[in-house]
C-alpha positions, 0 to 999 in steps of 0.5 A, a space after each residue: 804818758 804819750 804813746 808812740 805812733 805805730 808806722 803805717 804798713 805801706 804796700 809797694 807793687 813790684 815791677 813783676 807784679 805790675 807787668 802781670 796785671 797791666 795786661 788785664 786792665 781794660 782798654 780805655 780810649 784816649 780823652 778828647 778835648 778841643 783845646 787839649 787841656 784835659 786833666 792828666 789821668 792818674 797812672 793806673 799803677 799808682 791807683 792799683 798800688 793804693 787799692 792793694 794797700 787798703 786790702 793789706 792794711 784794712 784801712 778806709 778809703 779816707 786813709 789814702 789822703 794821709 799817705 805819700 801823694 807821690 806813691 798813692 792816689 787820693 781817696 776819690 780817685 782810687 774809689 772811682 777807678 775801683 768802681 770803673 774796674 769792677 764794672 769792667 770785670 778786671 778783678 774777676 779776670 785777676 782772680 781767674 789769672 791768680 788761680 791759673 798761676 797757683 795751679 801752675 806753681 802748686 796745683 789745685 786739688 779738686 779731690 776734696 772741696 768745702 762750701 760754707 757761708 759767712 755773714 758780715 756787716 754792710 752798714 752802707 747797704 747795697 743791692 746785695 745786702 739784706 737784714 742780718 738775722 743775728 744782728 737785729 735786722 741790720 744790713 749785712 751780706 752773706 758770702 758763700 765761698 767754695 774752696 779746694 783742698 788747700 783752702 784756695 777759693 775757687 767759687 764765690 757768691 755774695 747775697 743778702 745776709 737773710 739768705 739761707 746757706 742751702 739756697 746758695 749751693 747751686 749758685 756757688 758751685 756754678 760760680 767757678 770760672 770756666 777755665 777752672 771748671 775745665 781743669 776740674 773736669 780734666 781731674 775727674 774724666 782725664 784730658 779731653 785731647 791726648 797727643 799721640 793717641 788715636 782717639 778714633 781707634 780707642 773708641 773702636 776698641 771700647 766698642 768691641 764686644 770682648 772689651 770689659 771695663 776695669 771695675 776695680 780701678 779707682 774713680 776720681 771724685 770731688 768730695 764736698 764737705 758741708 756742715 749741718 746747715 746743708 742737711 737737705 735732700 735738695 743740696 745732695 741732689 744739686 751736688 750730685 747733679 754737678 758731680 760732687 759727693 757730699 760728706 756730712 760733718 762728724 756726728 751726723 746720722 749719715 756720717 760713718 756709713 761707707 761713702 755717705 760721710 766722714 768717720 763718726 764722732 769721737 770723744 774729742 769731737 764734742 769740743 768742736 772738732 779734733 780735740 786732743 784726748 787730754 783736753 776732752 777728758 773729765 776734770 775733777 771738781 774741787 771740794 765744796 767750801 761747806 765740806 761736801 766731797 767733790 764729784 767727778 763730772 765732765 768739765 771743759 777746761 777754760 782754754 778749750 773754746 776751739 778745736 785743738 790738734 796737739 799731735 
């Protein structure tokens, strides 16, 4: 019985997106040939369309040769242009512009942030790959992303898979683009320039002897959520130095002590997080076939392998 081939999920860049990305591409001098017979360069829009198509489908570079050649570039062309734009910093500028657009449309929330690491395979190696401790020493990389409250990545560091998570904390916190770091400073300390306000007069008012600060006013802060793999004094010192308040996971000895942690562990947290009470309760053991009575002991339901939030 033959199976029908599933259609390929192709990607087509819109005109509005292309206008937004075209200004971010690096400038390139026109090629010179004494006879004017150089090869015609494949349009940048066609190459970008090919790269985004791979990101959308998760396919390999070789799969580009199977797509429509009038809309997508060949594998070698797309890969060479990808390397060229990476060295020119195009994708870093694209990431920064995307963060600014998101902040304008929805707003970046710096009140709560999270940092963690993830290991992935790197069979082809590379300068930043290293032996993976959980994959028999095969090549791999560790990604250390920093996200804001909505899960948008605002900082990222890539190192070898053998690097410990806590060793990448400073690099990750400092990897936030400068314009985004400035917006976080504005969230913490307020705008540096205020229209219609005489800053000199405000400073003079603060320096007056009878002036007293409002100690009950809430002070903005960036809470940094970490797991138990970051339970080191060095991590807490680095976070405090860069203006973050660390919060250990539930069940940690520091959790539930005022400003040093999140609420303490609940009964459902043993299943990995916010488990529903119905799931976390003890299940009766069926009677033994030999005639012995069943006993009440905690058991996990077979579908309770991940945190659930049924409320």
